[in-house]
All heavy atoms as an XYZ file, in Angstrom:
986
protein
N      90.911    106.559     87.063
C      90.828    107.911     87.595
C      92.037    108.713     87.127
O      93.174    108.288     87.281
C      90.801    107.838     89.126
C      90.573    109.141     89.792
S      90.348    108.862     91.576
C      90.927    110.417     92.161
N      91.781    109.876     86.558
C      92.902    110.671     86.063
C      93.586    111.422     87.205
O      92.981    111.686     88.234
C      92.445    111.619     84.964
C      91.747    112.869     85.446
C      91.593    113.859     84.295
N      90.776    114.986     84.648
C      91.198    116.045     85.332
N      92.432    116.097     85.770
N      90.392    117.050     85.588
N      94.836    111.719     86.969
C      95.611    112.474     87.959
C      95.111    113.910     88.019
O      94.625    114.450     87.040
C      97.084    112.461     87.567
C      97.686    111.092     87.674
C      99.053    110.946     87.034
N      99.884    112.111     87.091
C     100.940    112.301     86.298
N     101.274    111.397     85.409
N     101.668    113.384     86.390
N      95.259    114.513     89.190
C      94.939    115.937     89.320
C      95.923    116.733     88.477
O      97.102    116.386     88.376
C      95.019    116.391     90.772
C      93.958    115.788     91.636
N      92.622    115.821     91.334
C      94.051    115.131     92.814
C      91.939    115.227     92.271
N      92.789    114.783     93.184
N      95.415    117.816     87.903
C      96.230    118.653     87.015
C      96.319    120.058     87.604
O      95.296    120.698     87.828
C      95.599    118.687     85.628
C      95.533    117.308     84.977
C      94.664    117.321     83.749
N      95.200    118.245     82.762
C      95.728    117.872     81.595
N      95.769    116.614     81.264
N      96.200    118.768     80.767
N      97.554    120.494     87.844
C      97.775    121.800     88.452
C      98.752    122.600     87.596
O      99.702    122.045     87.043
C      98.273    121.663     89.918
C      99.616    120.984     89.987
C      98.315    122.994     90.622
N      98.490    123.899     87.485
C      99.414    124.808     86.813
C     100.136    125.627     87.874
O      99.526    126.079     88.841
C      98.669    125.738     85.859
N     101.431    125.797     87.670
C     102.270    126.604     88.555
C     102.789    127.773     87.733
O     103.434    127.569     86.701
C     103.453    125.775     89.107
C     104.435    126.656     89.855
C     102.942    124.633     89.978
N     102.497    128.993     88.178
C     102.954    130.187     87.471
C     103.766    131.028     88.446
O     103.238    131.543     89.431
C     101.781    131.029     86.914
C     100.891    130.187     86.006
C     102.319    132.218     86.134
C      99.649    129.697     86.663
N     105.061    131.111     88.186
C     105.958    131.889     89.039
C     107.160    132.307     88.199
O     107.736    131.470     87.506
C     106.405    131.059     90.250
C     106.968    131.921     91.371
O     107.885    132.738     91.098
O     106.499    131.777     92.510
N     107.527    133.575     88.272
C     108.656    134.065     87.482
C     110.006    133.678     88.071
O     111.017    133.735     87.387
C     108.577    135.592     87.301
C     108.628    136.336     88.626
O     107.865    135.959     89.550
O     109.410    137.294     88.743
N     110.023    133.213     89.319
C     111.263    132.784     89.967
C     111.486    131.304     89.640
O     110.737    130.431     90.099
C     111.147    132.994     91.477
C     112.420    132.639     92.224
O     113.096    131.646     91.853
O     112.740    133.340     93.188
N     112.528    131.037     88.858
C     112.767    129.672     88.390
C     112.949    128.675     89.525
O     112.454    127.551     89.474
C     113.980    129.628     87.452
C     114.198    128.265     86.848
C     115.360    128.220     85.869
O     116.024    129.252     85.647
O     115.591    127.126     85.322
N     113.652    129.067     90.587
C     113.888    128.127     91.689
C     112.583    127.788     92.410
O     112.356    126.629     92.782
C     114.927    128.677     92.666
O     114.478    129.874     93.255
N     111.716    128.764     92.591
C     110.417    128.516     93.232
C     109.560    127.640     92.322
O     108.959    126.660     92.766
C     109.686    129.843     93.549
C     108.260    129.583     94.015
C     110.454    130.644     94.586
N     109.526    127.989     91.049
C     108.735    127.227     90.071
C     109.188    125.763     90.039
O     108.362    124.848     90.112
C     108.873    127.881     88.695
C     107.893    127.412     87.674
C     107.964    128.246     86.393
N     109.269    128.229     85.758
C     110.102    129.264     85.691
N     109.782    130.422     86.214
N     111.280    129.150     85.085
N     110.500    125.545     89.981
C     111.044    124.190     89.942
C     110.690    123.422     91.213
O     110.294    122.254     91.156
C     112.573    124.239     89.749
O     112.844    124.908     88.514
C     113.184    122.855     89.726
N     110.815    124.064     92.356
C     110.492    123.408     93.633
C     109.010    123.034     93.698
O     108.657    121.935     94.146
C     110.861    124.318     94.800
N     108.143    123.917     93.228
C     106.708    123.625     93.252
C     106.355    122.492     92.290
O     105.545    121.623     92.613
C     105.901    124.885     92.934
C     105.930    125.974     94.007
C     105.240    127.237     93.508
C     105.298    125.486     95.307
N     106.964    122.500     91.127
C     106.722    121.416     90.165
C     107.164    120.084     90.770
O     106.423    119.093     90.716
C     107.443    121.702     88.827
C     107.475    120.461     87.951
C     106.767    122.855     88.097
N     108.334    120.053     91.373
C     108.811    118.817     92.020
C     107.847    118.364     93.122
O     107.555    117.182     93.249
C     110.199    119.032     92.623
C     111.300    118.927     91.633
C     112.665    118.816     92.329
N     113.701    119.022     91.348
C     114.629    119.967     91.411
N     114.676    120.783     92.453
N     115.525    120.086     90.470
N     107.395    119.322     93.909
C     106.468    119.011     95.001
C     105.198    118.354     94.460
O     104.796    117.281     94.922
C     106.115    120.287     95.777
C     104.976    120.144     96.784
C     105.382    119.208     97.922
C     104.567    121.513     97.299
N     104.574    118.978     93.490
C     103.310    118.438     92.980
C     103.505    117.122     92.228
O     102.678    116.225     92.325
C     102.576    119.472     92.132
C     101.963    120.558     92.966
C     102.418    121.856     92.883
C     100.944    120.265     93.862
C     101.865    122.855     93.671
C     100.392    121.252     94.664
C     100.847    122.552     94.573
N     104.601    116.996     91.519
C     104.870    115.725     90.837
C     105.150    114.614     91.842
O     104.814    113.464     91.601
C     106.001    115.887     89.836
C     105.539    116.699     88.634
C     106.572    116.835     87.567
N     106.010    117.586     86.437
C     106.730    118.171     85.497
N     108.049    118.086     85.517
N     106.133    118.837     84.535
N     105.738    114.967     92.988
C     106.043    113.954     94.006
C     104.778    113.362     94.624
O     104.814    112.270     95.185
C     106.940    114.541     95.105
O     106.186    115.359     95.987
N     103.657    114.068     94.524
C     102.379    113.549     95.028
C     101.481    113.144     93.859
O     100.266    113.076     93.988
C     101.675    114.543     95.981
C     102.493    114.723     97.256
C     101.388    115.867     95.304
N     102.110    112.908     92.705
C     101.458    112.362     91.516
C     100.441    113.304     90.864
O      99.449    112.863     90.308
C     100.818    111.001     91.823
C     100.633    110.180     90.561
O     101.454    110.308     89.638
O      99.647    109.423     90.495
N     100.695    114.605     90.923
C      99.880    115.563     90.185
C     100.518    115.757     88.819
O     101.748    115.817     88.712
C      99.855    116.926     90.874
C      98.898    117.044     92.031
C      98.632    115.985     92.878
C      98.287    118.254     92.294
C      97.774    116.120     93.951
C      97.422    118.408     93.359
C      97.154    117.340     94.193
N      99.695    115.873     87.799
C     100.203    116.275     86.495
C     100.391    117.782     86.585
O      99.455    118.507     86.916
C      99.202    115.907     85.404
C      99.751    116.069     84.022
C      98.828    115.505     82.958
O      97.837    114.833     83.297
O      99.106    115.768     81.781
N     101.609    118.257     86.329
C     101.953    119.645     86.619
C     102.446    120.369     85.379
O     103.265    119.848     84.627
C     103.031    119.697     87.727
O     102.591    118.896     88.825
C     103.250    121.110     88.210
N     101.941    121.566     85.184
C     102.321    122.424     84.065
C     102.953    123.684     84.645
O     102.376    124.302     85.534
C     101.091    122.803     83.230
C     100.333    121.604     82.744
C      99.329    121.031     83.527
C     100.638    121.024     81.523
C      98.625    119.912     83.089
C      99.940    119.905     81.081
C      98.939    119.349     81.865
N     104.133    124.046     84.158
C     104.870    125.182     84.717
C     104.954    126.320     83.707
O     105.192    126.080     82.518
C     106.264    124.753     85.124
N     104.783    127.538     84.200
C     104.861    128.731     83.362
C     105.672    129.804     84.083
O     105.497    130.014     85.277
C     103.454    129.273     83.063
C     102.594    128.284     82.348
C     101.769    127.427     83.059
C     102.644    128.177     80.968
C     100.985    126.486     82.406
C     101.867    127.235     80.298
C     101.037    126.393     81.023
N     106.542    130.477     83.334
C     107.407    131.500     83.927
C     106.775    132.884     83.924
O     107.332    133.814     84.496
C     108.744    131.545     83.189
O     108.531    131.871     81.833
N     105.619    133.021     83.275
C     104.956    134.329     83.253
C     103.455    134.145     83.110
O     102.971    133.103     82.636
C     105.468    135.176     82.084
O     104.972    134.664     80.851
N     102.736    135.182     83.491
C     101.286    135.176     83.342
C     100.898    135.073     81.874
O      99.990    134.327     81.516
C     100.715    136.451     83.956
N     101.597    135.788     81.017
C     101.275    135.764     79.583
C     101.460    134.365     78.990
O     100.648    133.917     78.184
C     102.110    136.786     78.838
C     101.762    138.207     79.263
C     102.218    139.246     78.263
N     102.118    140.587     78.797
C     100.971    141.262     78.926
N      99.857    140.714     78.591
N     100.978    142.497     79.400
N     102.529    133.681     79.383
C     102.762    132.314     78.892
C     101.619    131.404     79.328
O     101.118    130.588     78.540
C     104.095    131.788     79.400
N     101.188    131.543     80.570
C     100.071    130.744     81.074
C      98.792    131.051     80.302
O      98.109    130.138     79.828
C      99.867    131.008     82.569
C      98.579    130.470     83.108
C      98.372    129.096     83.207
C      97.571    131.323     83.531
C      97.178    128.590     83.713
C      96.383    130.826     84.039
C      96.187    129.461     84.124
N      98.467    132.318     80.158
C      97.217    132.689     79.494
C      97.200    132.282     78.026
O      96.141    131.973     77.481
C      96.945    134.181     79.661
C      96.631    134.607     81.097
C      96.529    136.121     81.198
C      95.369    133.924     81.610
N      98.364    132.258     77.387
C      98.406    131.867     75.975
C      98.069    130.385     75.792
O      97.623    129.976     74.726
C      99.763    132.197     75.353
O     100.751    131.312     75.832
N      98.261    129.577     76.832
C      97.973    128.141     76.743
C      96.757    127.716     77.552
O      96.320    126.562     77.471
C      99.193    127.335     77.201
C     100.375    127.462     76.263
C     101.482    126.493     76.610
O     101.174    125.338     76.964
O     102.646    126.903     76.536
N      96.198    128.629     78.315
C      95.123    128.296     79.255
C      93.958    127.553     78.601
O      93.472    126.545     79.121
C      94.619    129.553     79.969
C      93.471    129.283     80.889
C      93.689    128.643     82.101
C      92.174    129.629     80.539
C      92.628    128.368     82.963
C      91.111    129.354     81.393
C      91.340    128.722     82.598
N      93.482    128.031     77.472
C      92.318    127.417     76.817
C      92.559    125.962     76.422
O      91.611    125.196     76.313
C      91.902    128.223     75.586
C      91.091    129.447     75.931
C      90.610    130.110     74.661
N      91.733    130.606     73.874
C      92.177    131.841     73.893
N      91.574    132.736     74.633
N      93.195    132.199     73.157
N      93.816    125.588     76.205
C      94.140    124.230     75.779
C      94.381    123.274     76.946
O      94.632    122.090     76.724
C      95.380    124.248     74.872
C      95.150    125.075     73.628
O      94.012    125.069     73.111
O      96.100    125.735     73.178
N      94.314    123.783     78.157
C      94.578    122.964     79.340
C      93.284    122.643     80.077
O      92.380    123.471     80.139
C      95.510    123.705     80.309
C      96.890    124.065     79.799
C      97.598    124.961     80.808
C      97.708    122.814     79.535
N      93.223    121.457     80.633
C      92.135    121.103     81.549
C      92.784    121.013     82.918
O      93.573    120.098     83.178
C      91.514    119.744     81.168
O      91.053    119.834     79.824
C      90.355    119.405     82.087
N      92.492    121.984     83.770
C      93.167    122.092     85.058
C      92.198    121.880     86.209
O      91.003    122.158     86.084
C      93.815    123.474     85.203
C      94.900    123.819     84.200
C      95.270    125.294     84.308
C      96.118    122.934     84.408
N      92.748    121.436     87.340
C      91.975    121.299     88.569
C      92.279    122.426     89.551
O      91.473    122.711     90.433
C      92.282    119.960     89.239
C      91.851    118.796     88.373
O      90.654    118.721     88.025
O      92.715    117.964     88.027
N      93.458    123.039     89.401
C      93.863    124.102     90.320
C      95.028    124.877     89.705
O      95.771    124.340     88.880
C      94.288    123.502     91.662
S      94.544    124.713     92.985
N      95.158    126.137     90.116
C      96.270    126.980     89.684
C      96.974    127.510     90.930
O      96.315    127.974     91.870
C      95.772    128.165     88.822
C      96.895    129.135     88.509
C      95.115    127.661     87.548
N      98.300    127.423     90.940
C      99.113    128.021     91.996
C      99.859    129.177     91.336
O     100.634    128.973     90.401
C     100.088    126.996     92.616
C     100.971    127.665     93.658
C      99.303    125.837     93.228
N      99.595    130.373     91.812
C      99.961    131.586     91.098
C     100.719    132.552     91.996
O     100.278    132.855     93.103
C      98.647    132.222     90.613
C      98.623    133.485     89.817
C      99.434    133.362     88.537
C      97.182    133.843     89.484
N     101.864    133.025     91.517
C     102.641    134.028     92.245
C     101.963    135.389     92.104
O     101.532    135.765     91.013
C     104.062    134.083     91.662
C     104.970    135.039     92.404
O     104.725    135.316     93.604
O     105.945    135.515     91.795
N     101.861    136.115     93.190
C     101.228    137.432     93.156
C     102.110    138.457     92.451
O     101.650    139.184     91.571
C     100.904    137.897     94.582
C     100.283    139.294     94.715
C      98.988    139.395     93.926
C     100.059    139.622     96.178
N     103.381    138.527     92.814
C     104.279    139.557     92.294
C     105.082    139.035     91.110
O     106.041    138.293     91.283
C     105.239    140.028     93.390
C     104.569    140.645     94.580
C     103.855    141.939     94.259
O     104.262    142.685     93.383
N     102.770    142.205     94.959
N     104.661    139.414     89.909
C     105.393    139.052     88.695
C     105.477    140.288     87.814
O     104.592    141.152     87.866
C     104.678    137.925     87.935
C     104.670    136.600     88.663
S     103.941    135.271     87.677
C     102.217    135.754     87.633
N     106.518    140.376     86.986
C     106.628    141.528     86.090
C     105.546    141.479     85.006
O     105.002    140.411     84.725
C     108.029    141.379     85.485
C     108.402    139.961     85.683
C     107.641    139.468     86.870
N     105.240    142.588     84.424
C     104.262    142.741     83.345
C     102.828    142.554     83.806
O     102.013    143.439     83.663
C     104.540    141.804     82.168
C     105.806    142.123     81.427
C     106.022    141.192     80.256
O     105.039    140.750     79.630
O     107.196    140.904     79.972
N     102.511    141.390     84.348
C     101.144    141.072     84.748
C     101.189    140.325     86.072
O     101.787    139.263     86.170
C     100.503    140.211     83.650
C      99.045    140.024     83.760
S      98.459    139.152     82.274
C      96.708    139.346     82.534
N     100.560    140.874     87.102
C     100.595    140.245     88.429
C      99.627    139.067     88.502
O      98.753    138.899     87.639
C     100.213    141.250     89.530
O      98.810    141.560     89.394
C     101.058    142.514     89.475
N      99.762    138.298     89.549
C      98.826    137.215     89.784
C      97.402    137.725     89.937
O      96.446    137.101     89.480
N      97.254    138.880     90.562
C      95.927    139.479     90.722
C      95.348    139.872     89.357
O      94.157    139.678     89.102
C      95.997    140.679     91.665
C      94.679    141.267     92.139
C      93.772    140.212     92.756
C      94.945    142.391     93.141
N      96.198    140.381     88.468
C      95.753    140.682     87.100
C      95.249    139.417     86.408
O      94.231    139.434     85.707
C      96.890    141.272     86.256
C      97.353    142.637     86.732
O      96.552    143.365     87.357
O      98.536    142.958     86.483
N      95.962    138.312     86.585
C      95.569    137.036     85.979
C      94.212    136.606     86.520
O      93.311    136.226     85.762
C      96.621    135.931     86.242
C      96.107    134.574     85.782
C      97.932    136.271     85.563
N      94.039    136.654     87.830
C      92.772    136.263     88.453
C      91.626    137.110     87.914
O      90.568    136.579     87.550
C      92.872    136.380     89.970
C      91.573    136.116     90.707
C      91.071    134.702     90.585
O      91.815    133.796     90.246
N      89.799    134.493     90.850
N      91.824    138.398     87.848
C      90.762    139.293     87.343
C      90.451    139.006     85.875
O      89.291    139.020     85.465
C      91.176    140.745     87.548
C      91.143    141.152     89.006
C      91.617    142.565     89.207
N      91.478    142.961     90.604
C      92.277    143.821     91.210
N      93.278    144.385     90.555
N      92.094    144.128     92.471
N      91.482    138.743     85.093
C      91.296    138.420     83.677
C      90.474    137.137     83.526
O      89.519    137.084     82.742
C      92.652    138.269     82.986
C      92.547    137.806     81.549
C      92.336    138.725     80.526
C      92.641    136.454     81.229
C      92.219    138.303     79.207
C      92.522    136.028     79.913
C      92.316    136.951     78.907
O      92.192    136.529     77.614
N      90.839    136.094     84.272
C      90.115    134.830     84.183
C      88.646    135.007     84.553
O      87.760    134.463     83.888
C      90.763    133.768     85.073
C      92.136    133.261     84.637
C      92.711    132.312     85.688
C      92.072    132.583     83.276
N      88.375    135.782     85.599
C      86.989    136.017     86.029
C      86.217    136.841     85.000
O      85.021    136.638     84.816
C      86.953    136.707     87.393
C      87.321    135.796     88.534
C      86.315    134.677     88.689
C      86.663    133.774     89.841
N      85.799    132.606     89.897
N      86.901    137.751     84.330
C      86.239    138.589     83.331
C      85.934    137.781     82.059
O      84.836    137.837     81.528
C      87.121    139.790     82.987
C      86.511    140.743     81.970
S      87.621    142.118     81.578
C      88.933    141.268     80.709
N      86.914    137.028     81.574
C      86.775    136.304     80.315
C      85.979    135.006     80.486
O      85.261    134.589     79.579
C      88.165    136.027     79.704
C      88.074    135.185     78.448
C      88.871    137.339     79.399
N      86.102    134.373     81.645
C      85.417    133.102     81.921
C      84.594    133.247     83.203
O      84.942    132.675     84.236
C      86.428    131.965     82.081
C      87.398    131.842     80.935
C      88.674    132.407     81.009
C      87.042    131.158     79.773
C      89.571    132.296     79.949
C      87.932    131.043     78.712
C      89.188    131.608     78.806
O      90.065    131.505     77.758
N      83.516    134.011     83.176
C      82.781    134.307     84.414
C      82.221    133.088     85.137
O      82.043    133.127     86.350
C      81.666    135.243     83.962
C      81.626    135.178     82.485
C      82.942    134.651     82.009
N      81.971    131.993     84.433
C      81.420    130.809     85.097
C      82.506    129.806     85.499
O      82.196    128.734     86.005
C      80.391    130.127     84.196
O      81.016    129.686     83.007
N      83.753    130.164     85.290
C      84.869    129.281     85.623
C      84.924    129.029     87.124
O      84.881    129.965     87.919
C      86.188    129.928     85.156
C      87.463    129.116     85.328
C      87.448    127.903     84.395
C      88.678    129.980     85.025
N      85.028    127.760     87.499
C      85.116    127.428     88.927
C      86.473    126.810     89.260
O      86.572    125.893     90.063
C      83.987    126.479     89.325
O      84.112    125.258     88.619
N      87.507    127.306     88.625
C      88.866    126.812     88.829
C      89.478    127.475     90.062
O      89.651    128.694     90.094
C      89.715    127.125     87.590
C      91.182    126.731     87.617
C      91.320    125.207     87.661
C      91.886    127.288     86.396
N      89.822    126.683     91.092
C      90.414    127.300     92.284
C      91.838    127.797     92.020
O      92.625    127.141     91.345
C      90.405    126.186     93.318
C      90.224    124.913     92.579
C      89.624    125.243     91.251
N      92.117    128.970     92.568
C      93.432    129.593     92.446
C      94.007    129.791     93.844
O      93.333    130.329     94.725
C      93.348    130.949     91.712
C      94.683    131.684     91.753
C      92.878    130.750     90.276
N      95.256    129.346     94.020
C      95.998    129.591     95.254
C      97.037    130.656     94.929
O      97.906    130.451     94.090
C      96.710    128.312     95.765
C      97.537    128.630     97.010
C      95.699    127.206     96.036
N      96.921    131.798     95.562
C      97.864    132.892     95.351
C      98.971    132.769     96.391
O      98.700    132.617     97.585
C      97.159    134.238     95.509
C      97.974    135.420     95.053
S      98.112    135.549     93.248
C      96.458    136.029     92.786
N     100.227    132.815     95.922
C     101.362    132.768     96.841
C     102.191    134.041     96.663
O     102.264    134.593     95.565
C     102.229    131.510     96.632
C     102.758    131.426     95.204
C     101.448    130.250     96.998
C     103.744    130.299     94.965
N     102.763    134.513     97.755
C     103.544    135.739     97.666
C     104.632    135.809     98.727
O     104.452    135.317     99.841
C     102.637    136.986     97.778
O     103.434    138.162     97.569
C     101.949    137.061     99.127
N     105.735    136.413     98.348
C     106.808    136.677     99.305
C     106.670    138.088     99.871
O     107.244    138.409    100.897
C     108.171    136.529     98.620
N     105.903    138.928     99.184
C     105.743    140.335     99.579
C     104.312    140.557    100.039
O     103.464    140.986     99.268
C     106.069    141.256     98.407
C     107.404    140.976     97.793
N     108.580    141.308     98.411
C     107.754    140.356     96.641
C     109.596    140.920     97.647
N     109.120    140.328     96.574
N     104.066    140.250    101.277
C     102.724    140.349    101.826
C     102.467    141.782    102.272
O     102.790    142.158    103.382
C     102.570    139.370    102.986
C     101.150    139.300    103.474
O     100.228    139.461    102.655
O     100.956    139.092    104.686
N     101.907    142.582    101.384
C     101.648    143.979    101.687
C     100.254    144.148    102.273
O      99.370    143.323    102.007
C     101.818    144.799    100.409
C     103.222    144.608     99.859
C     103.576    145.588     98.767
O     102.807    146.510     98.501
O     104.646    145.405     98.189
N     100.044    145.201    103.060
C      98.719    145.412    103.650
C      97.633    145.428    102.561
O      97.776    146.089    101.541
C      98.841    146.783    104.315
C     100.307    146.950    104.568
C     100.997    146.236    103.444
N      96.587    144.663    102.806
C      95.467    144.627    101.874
C      95.609    143.624    100.746
O      94.650    143.393    100.005
N      96.782    143.015    100.578
C      96.988    142.063     99.479
C      96.051    140.871     99.579
O      95.399    140.501     98.602
C      98.427    141.551     99.451
O      99.305    142.543     99.026
N      96.005    140.265    100.745
C      95.146    139.082    100.915
C      93.698    139.445    100.649
O      92.990    138.733     99.934
C      95.314    138.503    102.317
N      93.254    140.562    101.185
C      91.865    140.989    100.998
C      91.549    141.239     99.527
O      90.487    140.835     99.033
C      91.578    142.256    101.820
C      91.621    142.038    103.320
C      93.033    141.984    103.922
O      94.033    142.245    103.220
O      93.147    141.659    105.103
N      92.469    141.888     98.816
C      92.265    142.154     97.384
C      92.171    140.854     96.590
O      91.332    140.717     95.698
C      93.404    142.997     96.818
O      93.437    144.254     97.426
N      93.044    139.917     96.914
C      93.049    138.632     96.204
C      91.764    137.851     96.474
O      91.144    137.322     95.544
C      94.262    137.804     96.605
S      95.817    138.480     95.978
N      91.376    137.777     97.735
C      90.163    137.035     98.081
C      88.928    137.706     97.493
O      88.025    137.023     96.995
C      90.057    136.874     99.597
C      91.189    136.035    100.217
C      91.141    136.104    101.738
C      91.138    134.586     99.747
N      88.898    139.029     97.472
C      87.771    139.755     96.871
C      87.677    139.494     95.368
O      86.590    139.520     94.792
C      87.900    141.253     97.151
N      88.823    139.221     94.738
C      88.852    138.946     93.294
C      88.511    137.483     92.989
O      88.478    137.093     91.823
C      90.229    139.292     92.725
N      88.286    136.689     94.031
C      87.876    135.304     93.817
C      88.943    134.252     94.012
O      88.721    133.076     93.730
N      90.116    134.657     94.507
C      91.165    133.678     94.804
C      90.662    132.774     95.929
O      90.072    133.245     96.892
C      92.472    134.398     95.197
C      93.481    133.459     95.796
C      93.054    135.113     93.985
N      90.900    131.467     95.792
C      90.401    130.505     96.776
C      91.252    130.450     98.040
O      90.746    130.162     99.119
C      90.315    129.119     96.150
N      92.556    130.713     97.906
C      93.462    130.663     99.059
C      94.637    131.603     98.823
O      95.046    131.824     97.681
C      93.955    129.240     99.296
N      95.165    132.129     99.903
C      96.286    133.078     99.867
C      97.328    132.576    100.855
O      97.018    132.362    102.029
C      95.760    134.457    100.277
C      96.771    135.574    100.268
C      96.964    136.351     99.138
C      97.514    135.874    101.407
C      97.864    137.405     99.136
C      98.426    136.919    101.416
C      98.593    137.678    100.272
O      99.481    138.720    100.262
N      98.559    132.354    100.373
C      99.617    131.814    101.238
C     100.906    132.605    101.062
O     101.222    133.045     99.962
C      99.858    130.334    100.909
C      98.624    129.464    101.084
S      98.907    127.739    100.613
C      99.454    127.092    102.191
N     101.619    132.753    102.168
C     102.900    133.478    102.140
C     104.050    132.522    101.861
O     104.078    131.410    102.370
C     103.136    134.171    103.475
C     102.181    135.304    103.724
C     102.506    136.001    105.043
N     101.480    136.986    105.339
C     100.439    136.753    106.116
N     100.285    135.583    106.694
N      99.552    137.698    106.326
N     105.035    133.011    101.063
C     106.280    132.263    100.840
C     107.197    132.523    102.024
O     107.183    133.626    102.562
C     106.974    132.745     99.556
C     106.257    132.411     98.280
C     107.063    132.958     97.109
C     106.360    132.830     95.790
N     107.116    133.476     94.712
N     108.040    131.597    102.411
C     108.089    130.253    101.855
C     106.870    129.457    102.295
O     106.519    129.439    103.472
C     109.373    129.662    102.418
C     109.618    130.422    103.686
C     109.029    131.797    103.468
N     106.240    128.817    101.332
C     105.047    128.030    101.585
C     105.471    126.668    102.115
O     106.377    126.044    101.573
C     104.228    127.865    100.281
C     103.017    126.988    100.502
C     103.819    129.219     99.729
N     104.837    126.230    103.186
C     105.123    124.916    103.750
C     104.516    123.871    102.815
O     103.336    123.919    102.487
C     104.531    124.822    105.160
C     105.178    123.774    106.031
C     104.617    122.400    105.758
O     103.401    122.238    105.801
O     105.422    121.490    105.473
N     105.347    122.934    102.355
C     104.968    121.965    101.328
C     103.700    121.192    101.647
O     102.779    121.114    100.837
C     106.106    120.964    101.089
O     107.255    121.637    100.670
N     103.644    120.606    102.828
C     102.492    119.794    103.202
C     101.227    120.636    103.235
O     100.174    120.214    102.752
C     102.728    119.122    104.572
O     103.944    118.382    104.507
C     101.593    118.207    104.952
N     101.319    121.835    103.775
C     100.155    122.716    103.858
C      99.657    123.089    102.460
O      98.445    123.123    102.212
C     100.497    123.973    104.652
N     100.574    123.348    101.538
C     100.184    123.709    100.179
C      99.491    122.544     99.483
O      98.422    122.706     98.885
C     101.393    124.178     99.371
C     101.112    124.544     97.908
C     100.064    125.647     97.799
C     102.401    124.941     97.207
N     100.074    121.363     99.567
C      99.468    120.185     98.929
C      98.095    119.905     99.532
O      97.120    119.652     98.812
C     100.391    118.952     99.036
C      99.667    117.678     98.609
C     101.640    119.161     98.189
N      97.983    119.976    100.854
C      96.688    119.750    101.508
C      95.652    120.771    101.068
O      94.494    120.425    100.825
C      96.848    119.773    103.026
C      97.517    118.537    103.586
C      97.776    118.628    105.083
O      97.362    119.620    105.725
O      98.401    117.695    105.616
N      96.065    122.027    100.953
C      95.138    123.084    100.527
C      94.682    122.854     99.089
O      93.497    122.971     98.777
C      95.790    124.462    100.678
C      94.862    125.604    100.354
C      93.687    125.752    101.315
O      93.638    125.093    102.371
O      92.793    126.550    101.005
N      95.599    122.509     98.210
C      95.245    122.249     96.811
C      94.295    121.053     96.729
O      93.281    121.114     96.023
C      96.508    122.051     95.946
C      96.160    121.498     94.571
C      97.263    123.377     95.815
N      94.584    119.998     97.448
C      93.690    118.825     97.450
C      92.304    119.196     97.966
O      91.283    118.769     97.424
C      94.285    117.697     98.286
C      95.390    116.959     97.581
C      95.821    115.743     98.370
N      96.736    114.929     97.592
C      97.822    114.356     98.067
N      98.142    114.497     99.342
N      98.582    113.630     97.285
N      92.254    119.986     99.026
C      90.964    120.406     99.599
C      90.178    121.223     98.577
O      88.971    121.015     98.392
C      91.197    121.226    100.879
C      89.910    121.652    101.581
C      90.173    122.631    102.717
N      90.589    123.940    102.261
C      89.769    124.859    101.729
N      88.494    124.604    101.559
N      90.239    126.033    101.347
N      90.842    122.141     97.913
C      90.177    122.989     96.925
C      89.665    122.175     95.739
O      88.572    122.431     95.226
C      91.108    124.104     96.460
C      91.454    125.147     97.523
C      92.574    126.047     97.030
C      90.228    125.956     97.903
N      90.443    121.203     95.320
C      90.009    120.348     94.203
C      88.771    119.536     94.618
O      87.811    119.446     93.854
C      91.158    119.430     93.739
C      92.252    120.279     93.053
C      90.641    118.346     92.788
C      93.526    119.514     92.751
N      88.797    118.977     95.828
C      87.631    118.216     96.310
C      86.398    119.112     96.360
O      85.309    118.708     95.953
C      87.893    117.668     97.723
C      88.535    116.329     97.769
C      88.480    115.703     99.163
N      88.812    116.606    100.258
C      90.047    116.836    100.699
N      91.089    116.231    100.124
N      90.264    117.650    101.697
N      86.560    120.320     96.870
C      85.449    121.255     97.004
C      84.905    121.679     95.645
O      83.701    121.843     95.481
C      85.905    122.500     97.807
O      86.426    122.067     99.056
C      84.766    123.461     98.035
N      85.793    121.835     94.670
C      85.380    122.296     93.335
C      84.623    121.230     92.558
O      83.851    121.548     91.657
C      86.604    122.760     92.540
N      84.862    119.970     92.885
C      84.214    118.889     92.119
C      82.918    118.475     92.704
O      82.416    118.317     93.549
C      85.156    117.685     91.980
C      86.289    117.959     91.057
N      86.131    118.109     89.704
C      87.604    118.163     91.285
C      87.290    118.349     89.140
N      88.222    118.398     90.081
C-alpha cells in the first residue's frame, strides 16, 4: 500500500515547514511549495491524495488556485483543505462554493488537520 501523498502550499516558510513535519510524522509523502505558481507548474507531474492550501498568498490566492484547478481539470476529485489566518466575512462560503472540501482557521490544530485530511482521502477513494 502506498503512502498518502499531500501537497502543502503556503508562502509562510515557518507554517509550511511545520505542516510538512506534521504530515511526514504521520507517514504522508509530502510536497511543499512556497507559491501557487510553483505548485501549478509541477501539479501535472504529481499524483496527490490531498492539497493543503493557504488562502492568502501574494500573486495568486488559494481561492484562485482552486478555481484554476476546477476550470482546467473539471473532473478532478482532489480534495483541497483551505487554511487561513485572515478569516474575513464570506471567505469560508466563497471557498466552499468553489469546491474546497474543508476550510480551517490558523493556527490549525495538528490532530484535527490530520484527521480531516485522512477523512477526505477516504471519502475521495
